[in-house]
DSSP file (Angstrom, degrees, kcal/mol; ACC not computed):
  #  RESIDUE AA STRUCTURE BP1 BP2  ACC     N-H-->O    O-->H-N    N-H-->O    O-->H-N    TCO  KAPPA ALPHA  PHI   PSI    X-CA   Y-CA   Z-CA
    1    1 A M              0   0    0      0, 0.0     2,-0.4     0, 0.0    45,-0.1   0.000 360.0 360.0 360.0 133.3    2.0   -2.2  -18.2
    2    2 A I        -     0   0    0     43,-0.6    77,-0.1    42,-0.2    76,-0.1  -0.744 360.0-178.8 -88.1 134.4    4.1   -0.6  -15.5
    3    3 A N        +     0   0    0     -2,-0.4     2,-0.3    75,-0.4    -1,-0.1   0.279  55.0  61.6-121.9  12.9    6.6   -3.0  -14.0
    4    4 A S        +     0   0    0     74,-0.3    76,-1.8    41,-0.1     2,-0.3  -0.977  52.2 179.5-138.5 155.8    8.4   -1.0  -11.3
    5    5 A F  E     -a   80   0A   0     -2,-0.3     2,-0.4    74,-0.2    76,-0.2  -0.973  16.9-145.8-147.9 159.6    7.5    0.9   -8.2
    6    6 A I  E     -a   81   0A   0     74,-2.5    76,-3.1    -2,-0.3     2,-0.6  -0.999  13.3-144.3-128.2 129.8    9.0    3.0   -5.4
    7    7 A Q  E     -a   82   0A   0     -2,-0.4    76,-0.2    74,-0.2    74,-0.1  -0.849  22.7-133.9 -91.3 121.5    7.8    2.9   -1.8
    8    8 A L    >>  -     0   0    0     74,-2.7     4,-2.2    -2,-0.6     3,-0.6  -0.370  26.6-104.9 -69.8 155.8    8.1    6.3   -0.3
    9    9 A P  H 3> S+     0   0    0      0, 0.0     4,-2.5     0, 0.0     5,-0.2   0.842 120.3  56.7 -53.2 -37.9    9.6    6.5    3.2
   10   10 A K  H 3> S+     0   0    0      1,-0.2     4,-2.3     2,-0.2    75,-0.2   0.933 108.8  46.3 -59.3 -45.6    6.2    7.1    4.8
   11   11 A A  H <> S+     0   0    0     -3,-0.6     4,-2.4    72,-0.3    -1,-0.2   0.902 110.9  52.6 -64.3 -41.5    4.9    3.9    3.3
   12   12 A Q  H  X S+     0   0    0     -4,-2.2     4,-2.3     1,-0.2    -1,-0.2   0.919 110.9  47.1 -60.5 -43.5    8.0    1.9    4.3
   13   13 A L  H  X S+     0   0    0     -4,-2.5     4,-2.8     1,-0.2    -1,-0.2   0.894 110.7  51.9 -66.1 -40.0    7.6    3.1    7.9
   14   14 A E  H  X S+     0   0    0     -4,-2.3     4,-2.3    -5,-0.2    -1,-0.2   0.897 110.3  48.7 -63.7 -39.9    3.9    2.3    8.0
   15   15 A I  H  X S+     0   0    0     -4,-2.4     4,-2.8     2,-0.2    -2,-0.2   0.928 112.9  47.6 -65.1 -44.7    4.6   -1.2    6.7
   16   16 A L  H  X S+     0   0    0     -4,-2.3     4,-2.6     2,-0.2    -2,-0.2   0.921 112.3  49.2 -63.1 -44.6    7.3   -1.7    9.3
   17   17 A D  H  X S+     0   0    0     -4,-2.8     4,-2.3     2,-0.2    -1,-0.2   0.925 114.0  45.5 -61.0 -45.0    5.1   -0.4   12.2
   18   18 A A  H  X S+     0   0    0     -4,-2.3     4,-2.8     2,-0.2     5,-0.3   0.914 111.4  52.9 -65.5 -42.2    2.2   -2.6   11.1
   19   19 A W  H  X S+     0   0    0     -4,-2.8     4,-2.7     1,-0.2    -2,-0.2   0.938 111.1  46.7 -57.6 -47.6    4.5   -5.6   10.8
   20   20 A E  H  X S+     0   0    0     -4,-2.6     4,-2.2     2,-0.2    -1,-0.2   0.909 112.2  50.4 -62.0 -42.4    5.9   -5.1   14.3
   21   21 A W  H  X S+     0   0    0     -4,-2.3     4,-1.2     1,-0.2    -2,-0.2   0.938 114.0  43.7 -62.5 -47.6    2.4   -4.7   15.7
   22   22 A Y  H  X S+     0   0    0     -4,-2.8     4,-2.4     1,-0.2     7,-0.3   0.882 112.2  52.7 -67.5 -38.0    1.1   -7.9   14.1
   23   23 A E  H  < S+     0   0    0     -4,-2.7    -1,-0.2    -5,-0.3    -2,-0.2   0.876 106.0  54.7 -64.6 -36.4    4.2   -9.9   15.0
   24   24 A D  H  < S+     0   0    0     -4,-2.2    -1,-0.2    -5,-0.2    -2,-0.2   0.832 111.6  45.3 -64.1 -31.2    3.8   -8.8   18.7
   25   25 A R  H  < S-     0   0    0     -4,-1.2    -2,-0.2     1,-0.3    -1,-0.2   0.884 136.0  -6.0 -79.1 -40.5    0.2  -10.2   18.6
   26   26 A Q  S >X S-     0   0    0     -4,-2.4     3,-2.3    -5,-0.1     4,-0.5  -0.871  76.6-112.8-159.1 119.4    1.1  -13.4   16.9
   27   27 A P  T 34 S+     0   0    0      0, 0.0    -4,-0.1     0, 0.0    -3,-0.1  -0.289 104.9  21.3 -55.3 133.0    4.4  -14.6   15.4
   28   28 A G  T 3> S+     0   0    0      4,-0.0     4,-1.8     0, 0.0    -5,-0.1   0.097  96.4  97.5  95.7 -21.5    4.1  -14.9   11.6
   29   29 A L  H <> S+     0   0    0     -3,-2.3     4,-2.2    -7,-0.3    -6,-0.2   0.858  80.7  54.7 -69.0 -34.5    1.1  -12.5   11.4
   30   30 A G  H  X S+     0   0    0     -4,-0.5     4,-2.4     2,-0.2    -1,-0.2   0.901 107.7  49.8 -63.6 -40.5    3.4   -9.7   10.5
   31   31 A D  H  > S+     0   0    0      2,-0.2     4,-2.3     1,-0.2    -2,-0.2   0.879 108.6  52.7 -65.3 -37.4    4.9  -11.7    7.6
   32   32 A R  H  X S+     0   0    0     -4,-1.8     4,-2.1     2,-0.2    -2,-0.2   0.913 108.4  51.2 -63.3 -41.3    1.3  -12.5    6.4
   33   33 A F  H  X S+     0   0    0     -4,-2.2     4,-2.2     1,-0.2    -2,-0.2   0.944 109.8  48.9 -59.3 -48.9    0.6   -8.7    6.5
   34   34 A K  H  X S+     0   0    0     -4,-2.4     4,-2.4     1,-0.2    -1,-0.2   0.879 109.7  52.8 -61.1 -37.4    3.7   -8.0    4.4
   35   35 A N  H  X S+     0   0    0     -4,-2.3     4,-2.2     2,-0.2    -1,-0.2   0.889 108.3  50.3 -64.3 -38.8    2.7  -10.7    1.9
   36   36 A E  H  X S+     0   0    0     -4,-2.1     4,-2.1     2,-0.2    27,-0.2   0.875 109.6  50.6 -68.1 -36.7   -0.8   -9.2    1.5
   37   37 A V  H  X S+     0   0    0     -4,-2.2     4,-2.3     2,-0.2    -2,-0.2   0.931 110.1  50.6 -62.9 -44.5    0.8   -5.8    0.9
   38   38 A A  H  X S+     0   0    0     -4,-2.4     4,-2.2     1,-0.2    -2,-0.2   0.888 108.8  51.6 -61.5 -39.7    3.1   -7.4   -1.8
   39   39 A K  H  X S+     0   0    0     -4,-2.2     4,-2.2     2,-0.2    -1,-0.2   0.917 109.1  50.4 -62.2 -42.9    0.0   -9.0   -3.4
   40   40 A A  H  X S+     0   0    0     -4,-2.1     4,-2.2     1,-0.2    -2,-0.2   0.905 109.3  51.1 -62.6 -41.1   -1.8   -5.6   -3.5
   41   41 A V  H  X S+     0   0    0     -4,-2.3     4,-2.5     1,-0.2    -1,-0.2   0.901 108.6  51.7 -63.7 -40.2    1.3   -4.0   -5.1
   42   42 A Q  H  X S+     0   0    0     -4,-2.2     4,-1.9     2,-0.2    -1,-0.2   0.897 108.8  50.5 -63.5 -39.2    1.4   -6.8   -7.8
   43   43 A L  H  X S+     0   0    0     -4,-2.2     4,-1.8     2,-0.2    -1,-0.2   0.900 110.1  50.7 -64.0 -39.9   -2.3   -6.2   -8.6
   44   44 A I  H  < S+     0   0    0     -4,-2.2    -2,-0.2     1,-0.2    -1,-0.2   0.934 109.5  50.2 -61.0 -46.5   -1.5   -2.5   -8.9
   45   45 A L  H  < S+     0   0    0     -4,-2.5   -43,-0.6     1,-0.2    -1,-0.2   0.851 109.3  52.0 -63.2 -34.8    1.4   -3.2  -11.3
   46   46 A K  H  < S+     0   0    0     -4,-1.9    -1,-0.2     1,-0.2    -2,-0.2   0.872 134.9   3.9 -69.4 -36.9   -0.8   -5.5  -13.5
   47   47 A N    ><  +     0   0    0     -4,-1.8     3,-1.7    -5,-0.1     4,-0.4  -0.516  68.2 172.5-150.6  74.5   -3.6   -2.9  -13.9
   48   48 A P  T 3  S+     0   0    0      0, 0.0     3,-0.4     0, 0.0    -3,-0.1   0.729  79.7  53.3 -63.7 -24.0   -2.7    0.5  -12.3
   49   49 A L  T 3  S+     0   0    0      1,-0.2     4,-0.1    -5,-0.1    -5,-0.1   0.516  88.5  82.4 -88.3  -4.1   -5.7    2.3  -13.6
   50   50 A H  S <  S+     0   0    0     -3,-1.7    -1,-0.2    -6,-0.2     3,-0.1   0.827  76.2  77.7 -68.9 -33.6   -8.3   -0.2  -12.3
   51   51 A Y  S    S-     0   0    0     -4,-0.4     9,-0.1    -3,-0.4     0, 0.0  -0.502  96.1 -84.5 -88.5 150.2   -8.4    1.2   -8.8
   52   52 A P        -     0   0    0      0, 0.0     7,-1.1     0, 0.0     2,-0.5  -0.139  34.8-131.0 -61.1 140.1  -10.4    4.3   -7.9
   53   53 A L  E     -B   58   0A   0      5,-0.2     2,-0.5    -4,-0.1     5,-0.3  -0.785  21.9-175.6 -88.4 125.5   -8.9    7.7   -8.3
   54   54 A K  E >   -B   57   0A   0      3,-4.2     3,-1.6    -2,-0.5     2,-0.5  -0.856  65.2 -56.8-123.5  92.1   -9.4    9.9   -5.2
   55   55 A G  T 3  S-     0   0    0     -2,-0.5    -2,-0.0     1,-0.2     0, 0.0  -0.639 122.1 -16.7  71.5-120.3   -8.0   13.3   -6.1
   56   56 A K  T 3  S+     0   0    0     -2,-0.5     2,-0.3    -3,-0.1    -1,-0.2   0.464 129.4  69.8 -93.0  -3.4   -4.4   12.7   -7.2
   57   57 A F  E <   -B   54   0A   0     -3,-1.6    -3,-4.2    15,-0.1     2,-0.3  -0.752  61.5-150.3-119.8 159.0   -4.1    9.2   -5.7
   58   58 A R  E     -BC  53  71A   0     13,-2.8    13,-2.8    -2,-0.3     2,-0.3  -0.880  17.7-161.5-119.5 157.4   -5.5    5.8   -6.2
   59   59 A E  E     - C   0  70A   0     -7,-1.1     2,-0.4    -2,-0.3    11,-0.2  -0.997  12.6-167.1-145.7 149.1   -6.1    3.2   -3.5
   60   60 A I  E     - C   0  69A   0      9,-1.8     9,-2.8    -2,-0.3     2,-0.3  -0.996  25.8-124.6-131.9 136.2   -6.6   -0.6   -3.1
   61   61 A K  E     - C   0  68A   0     -2,-0.4     2,-0.4     7,-0.2     7,-0.2  -0.629  25.0-125.6 -80.9 137.8   -7.8   -2.3    0.0
   62   62 A I        -     0   0    0      5,-2.9     5,-0.4    -2,-0.3   -25,-0.1  -0.671  29.2-112.7 -80.7 133.1   -5.6   -5.1    1.3
   63   63 A D  S    S+     0   0    0     -2,-0.4     2,-1.5   -27,-0.2   -23,-0.1  -0.388  92.4   1.7 -63.6 143.5   -7.4   -8.4    1.7
   64   64 A V  S    S+     0   0    0     -2,-0.1    -1,-0.2     2,-0.0   -31,-0.1  -0.137 118.5  77.2  76.7 -39.1   -7.8   -9.6    5.3
   65   65 A F  S    S-     0   0    0     -2,-1.5     2,-2.0     2,-0.1    -3,-0.2  -0.777  86.2-118.6-106.1 147.8   -6.2   -6.6    7.0
   66   66 A P  S    S+     0   0    0      0, 0.0    22,-2.7     0, 0.0    23,-0.3  -0.335  74.1 113.6 -82.9  60.1   -7.8   -3.1    7.4
   67   67 A Y  E     - D   0  87A   0     -2,-2.0    -5,-2.9    -5,-0.4     2,-0.4  -0.920  52.0-148.8-130.3 153.2   -5.3   -1.2    5.3
   68   68 A L  E     -CD  61  86A   0     18,-2.3    18,-2.2    -2,-0.3     2,-0.6  -0.948  12.4-141.9-115.2 141.5   -5.3    0.7    2.0
   69   69 A V  E     -CD  60  85A   0     -9,-2.8    -9,-1.8    -2,-0.4     2,-0.5  -0.936  23.1-161.7 -98.6 120.0   -2.3    0.9   -0.3
   70   70 A I  E     +CD  59  84A   0     14,-3.0    13,-2.3    -2,-0.6    14,-1.6  -0.883  18.4 164.9-107.7 131.2   -2.3    4.5   -1.7
   71   71 A Y  E     -CD  58  82A   0    -13,-2.8   -13,-2.8    -2,-0.5     2,-0.3  -0.928  28.8-144.6-145.2 164.4   -0.4    5.2   -4.8
   72   72 A Q  E     - D   0  81A   0      9,-2.1     9,-2.9    -2,-0.3     2,-0.5  -0.944  18.5-135.3-127.0 151.3    0.3    7.6   -7.7
   73   73 A I  E     - D   0  80A   0     -2,-0.3     2,-0.8     7,-0.2     7,-0.2  -0.929   5.9-161.1-109.1 127.7    1.2    6.8  -11.3
   74   74 A D  E  >> - D   0  79A   0      5,-3.0     5,-1.8    -2,-0.5     4,-1.3  -0.868  12.1-178.9-103.4  96.4    3.9    8.7  -13.0
   75   75 A K  T  45S+     0   0    0     -2,-0.8    -1,-0.2     1,-0.2     5,-0.0   0.832  77.8  56.5 -67.4 -32.6    3.0    7.9  -16.7
   76   76 A R  T  45S+     0   0    0      1,-0.2    -1,-0.2    -3,-0.1    -2,-0.0   0.913 118.4  31.8 -66.2 -42.1    6.0    9.9  -18.0
   77   77 A E  T  45S-     0   0    0      2,-0.2    -1,-0.2    -3,-0.1    -2,-0.2   0.530 105.3-129.4 -91.4  -7.7    8.5    7.9  -16.0
   78   78 A N  T  <5 +     0   0    0     -4,-1.3   -75,-0.4     1,-0.2   -74,-0.3   0.944  64.8 122.9  58.5  52.0    6.4    4.7  -16.2
   79   79 A I  E   < - D   0  74A   0     -5,-1.8    -5,-3.0   -77,-0.1     2,-0.4  -0.983  57.0-133.0-143.6 151.6    6.6    4.1  -12.4
   80   80 A I  E     -aD   5  73A   0    -76,-1.8   -74,-2.5    -2,-0.3     2,-0.6  -0.883  14.8-152.9-103.4 134.9    4.2    3.6   -9.5
   81   81 A F  E     -aD   6  72A   0     -9,-2.9    -9,-2.1    -2,-0.4     2,-0.9  -0.949   7.5-148.1-108.2 116.5    4.9    5.5   -6.3
   82   82 A I  E     +aD   7  71A   0    -76,-3.1   -74,-2.7    -2,-0.6   -71,-0.3  -0.765  21.9 177.5 -82.7 110.8    3.5    3.8   -3.1
   83   83 A V  E     -     0   0A   0    -13,-2.3   -72,-0.3    -2,-0.9     2,-0.3   0.859  55.6  -6.3 -86.7 -39.7    2.6    6.8   -1.0
   84   84 A S  E     - D   0  70A   0    -14,-1.6   -14,-3.0   -74,-0.1     2,-0.5  -0.996  40.3-147.3-157.2 151.0    1.1    5.3    2.0
   85   85 A V  E     - D   0  69A   0     -2,-0.3     2,-0.4   -16,-0.2   -16,-0.2  -0.908  42.9-165.1-120.3  97.9   -0.1    2.0    3.6
   86   86 A F  E     - D   0  68A   0    -18,-2.2   -18,-2.3    -2,-0.5     2,-0.4  -0.732  22.9-133.4-104.8 125.7   -2.9    3.4    5.6
   87   87 A H  E >   - D   0  67A   0     -2,-0.4     3,-1.9   -20,-0.2   -20,-0.2  -0.623  22.5-137.1 -72.6 127.1   -4.9    1.8    8.5
   88   88 A M  T 3  S+     0   0    0    -22,-2.7    -1,-0.1    -2,-0.4   -21,-0.1   0.575  97.0  63.6 -69.7 -10.1   -8.5    2.5    7.7
   89   89 A S  T 3  S+     0   0    0    -23,-0.3    -1,-0.3     2,-0.1     2,-0.1   0.563  85.7  95.3 -88.4  -7.3   -9.4    3.4   11.3
   90   90 A R  S <  S-     0   0    0     -3,-1.9     5,-0.1     1,-0.1    -4,-0.0  -0.329  96.0 -78.6 -78.3 164.7   -7.1    6.5   11.2
   91   91 A H    >   -     0   0    0      1,-0.1     3,-2.3     2,-0.1    -1,-0.1  -0.449  40.1-130.3 -64.5 129.5   -8.3    9.9   10.4
   92   92 A P  G >  S+     0   0    0      0, 0.0     3,-1.6     0, 0.0     4,-0.3   0.746 102.8  67.6 -56.9 -26.5   -8.7   10.2    6.6
   93   93 A Q  G 3  S+     0   0    0      1,-0.3     3,-0.4     2,-0.1    -2,-0.1   0.675  93.5  60.5 -68.7 -13.9   -6.6   13.5    6.5
   94   94 A K  G <  S+     0   0    0     -3,-2.3    -1,-0.3     1,-0.2    -3,-0.1   0.365  76.1  96.6 -92.9   5.5   -3.6   11.5    7.5
   95   95 A K    <         0   0    0     -3,-1.6    -1,-0.2     1,-0.2    -2,-0.1   0.898 360.0 360.0 -59.4 -42.3   -3.7    9.2    4.4
   96   96 A Y              0   0    0     -3,-0.4    -1,-0.2    -4,-0.3    -2,-0.1   0.394 360.0 360.0-108.9 360.0   -1.2   11.3    2.4
């Protein structure tokens, strides 16, 4: 079991942008979004190979929100890299 992860800067910015957008719509909704992202990351850490492999990346859909957490596994270093937190309505080529 892998127990550590790194969020790449792109993913961090995407989370912050989404948090701000949801908070502007309804106070507390941004925090709910961040909690759902955190739940998805915990599921990844528990079973990183469970989610579908798409090329070099794996992805898990976030419950309630239209986002995917896209990640890579570095088996040698025993770490997960969160590459992107991607809104599913965006163009698929912008995932990575």
